[in-house]
C-alpha positions, 0 to 999 in steps of 0.5 A: 628579326627582333621577333627572332632575338626575343624568342631566343631570350625567352629560350634561354632564360627557362633553360637557366631556370631549369639547370638552376633547380637540378643543381639544387636538388642534386645539392641537397641529395647530396647533403646527410640527412640528420636523424632523429633521435628517438625517445627511448621509454624507460619501462623499468621507471613506469613499472615502478611508478604503477606500483608505488601507486598501487601500494600506496592505493592498497594501503589507504583501501586497507586502512579504510576498510579496516575502519569500516569493518571493524577490524584491529581495533582496541577494544571499547564499550561505551555510551552515545548520547546524540541530541537533536540538532546533531548531524551524521558529521557531530555523530561522527566526531563523536564516533571518533573521539569515542575511538569506534572509527577512525575516519570521519570522512569516510564514515560520513561518506559512507553514511550517504549510502547506508541512510545515516540521516534516516536511522539515527535518532536522538537518545542515549544508545548505551553498549556501543562498542569497536566490534560494530561496523559502520553499519552496526554502528548507525543501525544502532543508533535507532528507536526501533519499535517492537511489533506484536501480532493479535488474532481478531475475529470478525463475526458475521453482521458486525457493523462497522462501528461494532468492527472498530469497536472489535479493533480497539479492544485489540489495539490494533489501532486507536479510535480516533485513528479508525473512524478517522480512515473509514470516513476520509481515506480515499482507498484508491481503486475501490469503484464500490465505495460510495464517493457522496459518503465520504466524510461517514464514518459508515462509508465502508459499510458491507465490504470488511469482510467477516473473518479471522485476521491477524494484525500489528498493534498500533497498525495503520488504519488504512492498511487494516482496511485495504486488509479486509476489502481485498479479502472480500474482493478475493472471496467474491471469486470470478464465478461470483463476480461475473454472475452479479455483473450478469444479474441486472443488479449491481455489487453496492445492491447486492451487498445491500441485500445480502446484509439485510439477509445476514441480519435477519436469518438464523444461519440456514442456508435455505432460510437464507435463499427464502430471504432472499426470494422475499427481498426480490419478490418485494423489490419487483411487485408492482400489484401490491400495497407494498410496490417495491417497499421491503419493510425490514424492521433490521433497516430501521435498528440501523438508521437508529444505531447511526442517530446513536438511539437504540431499540426502544425508540423503534417506529415503523415511521422513523425518519431515515433513508435506512427505512424501508417502511418509508423508502421504496426500493433499497435503503441508503447502504448496507447495514452490516458487513455480511458474510461469503454466506449471504452474499452467496444468496443474495445472488441466489434466491429461491424461487419462491411466491413469498412475500412475508416471513417472520421469526419463530420460537423454534429459531427458523423462520417462517415463510408466507405468500399472503398477509393474512397468513403473516398476521394470523403467524405474528399473532400466535405462540409460535411467533419470536417476539424481539 
């Protein structure tokens, strides 16, 4: 019985809760909902603000553009003095005080993009006028160097020191700068330069190609040498370079032989190729007293010149790694800067049995296969004595 009553009570309570919830929902539905007020967007006010801001910016932009481009300015022609410790801001103040610009801050800002701190140099600058825009004002306050070009002809067979003499005579650079660059500048990418000769002026010997050049006076000596070595590499060409690589000799050795041919020849193509054959025959021989000795006078002459001596001190016993009478094989380096004809002869020698040659009074070199014939010629009236 008690259980039945508890069940009725629970049923009644649940029904009461449902009825109360339904009644509350109906009441809420009956209440009128409050509408949210939409904020109206005032397009006219927005448009007016945009117009005003645009007009303001346009006005400011027009004023700045006028100042930047120097428009509508009163005529002014004056002198501006830039002191050693003046900043760009100091210069801008002087320009403003002179009536050449109106906005110092804008000049400084624009000057950053026009590299004013680099261009403006100390000095007194006349004829600074109000027709000049910012860029013209900045560039006017700079000491421009006048570049004068000079045509320089470098003959075949000149040594580095002789080439330096020619460059100095033509005002291309100073002797001290040229000698320092030749001896010490790294010249990246020039693998043929002997690193052991770093510090020696004749390090570039053989690679300053003889030609006619157009240089500026007071040039950077490094650029002068780069120009001449670039010419050397270009004039070799692909075919000649390939044949050198296949010759069994290095480029440096070919240039050494070419420099000797240049010094010993009389500008005849056939003669150069014959001299080349003598050099190769001597380098390859193993059954003669000479045994790889080139025995060339011009290599001794070069050794003497390096030591500041003249030919009056010539001796086949002169102590030098350039002396091919005392050292077998190649001398320590090229003895001059050869032209293309001599380089070509060094790559393509004639096939001969010549081991000796000597200059004749007729202007030609005479070639011999044995020492007796050579001595007979040297002791004759046909021999051109040095």
